C-alpha positions in Angstrom: -10.4 3.6 3.3 -7.9 2.4 0.6 -4.2 3.0 1.2 -1.6 4.9 -1.2 1.8 3.1 -1.1 4.8 4.9 -2.6 8.0 2.7 -3.3 11.4 3.7 -3.5 11.5 3.2 -7.5 8.8 6.0 -7.8 5.8 3.4 -8.4 2.6 4.7 -6.6 -0.1 1.8 -5.8 -3.3 2.0 -3.9 -4.6 -1.1 -2.2 -8.0 -1.7 -0.6 -6.6 -2.2 3.0 -6.6 0.2 5.5 -3.3 2.2 6.3 -3.0 0.0 9.9 -3.7 -3.4 7.7 -0.9 -2.8 5.3 1.5 -1.5 8.2 0.5 -4.7 10.4 0.9 -7.1 7.8 4.6 -5.8 6.7 5.6 -5.7 10.7 4.2 -9.1 11.0 6.1 -10.9 8.3 9.3 -8.6 8.4 12.0 -9.5 7.1 10.1 -11.3 4.4 8.0 -9.6 1.9 4.2 -9.3 2.0 2.1 -10.0 -0.9 -0.2 -7.0 -1.8 -2.7 -6.4 -4.5 -3.5 -2.9 -6.0 -6.8 -2.0 -6.8 -5.8 -2.0 -10.6 -5.2 -5.9 -9.9 -1.3 -5.8 -9.9 0.2 -8.0 -7.3 3.6 -6.8 -5.5 5.8 -8.3 -3.0 6.8 -5.9 -0.7 9.0 -5.1 2.4 10.0 -2.1 4.4 12.9 -1.6 2.3 11.0 -1.2 -0.6 8.5 1.4 0.9 9.0 5.2 0.9 5.3 6.3 2.1 2.2 4.7 3.3 -1.0 6.8 3.7 -4.5 6.8 3.5 -5.8 7.4 0.0 -7.7 10.5 -0.3 -11.5 10.3 -1.2 -12.4 11.5 -4.5 -14.5 14.9 -4.4 -18.4 14.6 -4.9 -19.4 15.8 -7.9 -22.9 17.3 -8.3 
């Protein structure tokens, strides 16, 4: 499941990694930044001081 990340500056991105994978990567490399690529192709370098919220990205509703 994709993960939605909200940053202190209000920017929001979605990455394909799970919430656990994102948290593990940021913890593992702390205090260094981690390179994350959003589903939109934008690459960011982040660490805990940049992040406000990490949560699973909600699945889109099924359209009949």
